[in-house]
C-alpha positions as CSV (number, residue, x, y, z in Angstrom):
1,M,-8.6,-0.2,-6.7
2,K,-7.3,2.9,-8.2
3,V,-4.9,6.0,-7.6
4,G,-6.1,7.9,-4.4
5,D,-8.0,4.8,-3.0
6,L,-7.5,4.8,0.7
7,I,-6.5,1.3,1.6
8,K,-5.3,-1.2,4.7
9,S,-3.0,-3.9,5.0
10,S,-4.5,-7.2,4.9
11,A,-2.1,-8.6,6.9
12,F,-1.2,-6.0,9.7
13,G,-3.4,-4.3,11.7
14,G,-3.4,-0.2,11.9
15,Q,-1.5,0.0,8.9
16,N,-3.3,2.3,6.5
17,G,-2.4,4.0,3.2
18,I,-2.9,5.5,-0.2
19,V,-2.5,3.9,-3.6
20,I,-0.3,6.5,-5.7
21,E,0.3,4.5,-8.7
22,T,-0.7,1.1,-10.4
23,D,0.8,-1.2,-12.8
24,H,-1.2,-3.3,-15.1
25,E,0.9,-3.5,-18.0
26,N,2.6,-7.2,-18.7
27,D,1.2,-8.8,-15.5
28,A,-0.3,-12.4,-16.1
29,D,-1.1,-12.4,-12.3
30,G,-2.9,-9.3,-11.5
31,S,-1.9,-5.7,-11.0
32,W,0.7,-3.9,-8.5
33,Y,-0.2,-0.9,-6.3
34,H,2.4,1.5,-5.2
35,V,1.2,2.6,-1.8
36,V,2.7,5.3,0.5
37,W,1.8,4.0,4.5
38,L,0.3,6.5,6.3
39,K,1.0,4.7,9.5
40,V,3.5,1.5,10.0
41,N,2.5,-0.8,12.3
42,R,5.5,-1.4,14.7
43,H,5.7,-5.0,14.3
44,Y,6.3,-4.4,10.7
45,Y,9.5,-2.8,9.2
46,L,9.7,-1.0,5.6
47,V,12.8,0.6,4.2
48,S,12.1,4.1,3.4
49,N,12.7,5.0,-0.2
50,K,13.2,8.8,0.7
51,D,15.1,10.5,3.6
52,D,11.9,12.3,4.8
53,G,10.7,8.9,6.6
54,I,7.7,8.5,4.3
55,Q,7.3,4.6,3.6
56,Y,6.4,3.1,0.4
57,E,5.8,-0.4,-0.9
58,W,4.6,-2.0,-4.1
59,C,1.8,-4.2,-3.1
60,R,-0.2,-7.0,-4.7
61,K,-4.1,-6.9,-4.5
62,H,-4.3,-9.7,-2.0
63,E,-1.9,-7.6,0.4
64,I,-4.2,-4.8,0.6
65,E,-7.9,-4.0,1.0
66,P,-10.1,-0.8,0.8
67,C,-10.3,1.3,4.0
68,D,-13.8,2.0,5.2
69,I,-13.6,5.6,6.3
70,S,-17.5,6.0,7.1
């Protein structure tokens, strides 16, 4: 996955987002992906990093998957 890719949560249905940053340095176990969530599943609570209510989270590859928009 790369910056700009649409993704969905592997664990929570209806939770979609966009990769806004990646971190590949000094990580033997794989990459990290900084995601901004477009819709937060009501059963999943994220702490907002900003006052505007946008939800951000660093995720591992197994926590997210590409979102098919076709």
